[in-house]
C-alpha positions in Angstrom: -16.5 2.3 24.4 -12.6 3.2 24.3 -11.7 5.5 21.0 -9.6 3.5 18.2 -6.3 4.9 17.8 -5.2 4.0 13.8 -1.3 4.9 13.1 0.1 5.7 9.9 2.7 3.7 8.6 6.0 6.3 9.0 7.4 7.8 6.1 11.0 7.2 5.5 13.2 10.4 5.2 14.2 12.1 2.3 17.9 10.6 0.3 19.7 7.6 0.0 19.1 5.2 3.3 22.4 4.8 5.2 24.9 2.0 4.5 23.6 1.2 0.4 26.2 0.6 -1.9 28.1 4.1 -3.5 26.2 6.0 -6.4 28.7 5.5 -9.2 26.9 7.2 -11.9 23.7 9.5 -12.1 20.9 8.8 -14.6 17.5 10.4 -16.3 14.7 8.5 -16.5 11.8 10.2 -19.5 8.6 8.8 -18.0 5.3 8.9 -19.9 2.3 10.0 -17.8 1.1 6.6 -17.7 4.3 5.2 -16.6 4.8 7.5 -13.9 1.7 6.9 -12.2 1.9 3.6 -12.4 4.9 3.6 -11.1 3.9 6.0 -8.1 0.8 4.0 -7.2 3.1 0.4 -7.3 5.6 2.3 -4.9 3.2 3.2 -2.9 1.9 -0.2 -2.2 4.8 -1.4 -1.8 6.1 0.4 0.5 8.9 1.5 -1.9 10.6 4.1 -3.8 10.2 4.8 -7.4 13.6 4.7 -7.7 14.0 1.9 -5.9 11.9 0.2 -8.4 13.8 1.2 -11.2 16.7 -0.5 -9.9 14.9 -3.8 -9.3 13.9 -3.8 -12.7 17.1 -2.9 -14.0 19.0 -5.7 -11.8 16.3 -8.3 -13.3 17.0 -7.1 -16.4 20.7 -8.1 -16.2 20.0 -11.4 -14.6 18.2 -12.7 -17.8 20.4 -15.3 -20.1 21.3 -12.2 -22.8 22.2 -9.7 -19.4 25.8 -9.2 -19.1 25.5 -9.9 -14.7 26.3 -8.1 -12.0 30.1 -7.3 -11.9 
């Protein structure tokens, strides 16, 4: 019987991917352990970074009816 070899998903290199929007400001976010662990699990499940999830959440807040919108 032939041996089955399963490939692991490729890991992304560290740092910001090329071609993304420039960084205008840097902020720190302080999370409790439960939120940090939940974000890390979600990021792993989606194959995304925690940073990209935070950006997605901010964009969702900005798009809400009472949000200011993106310029």
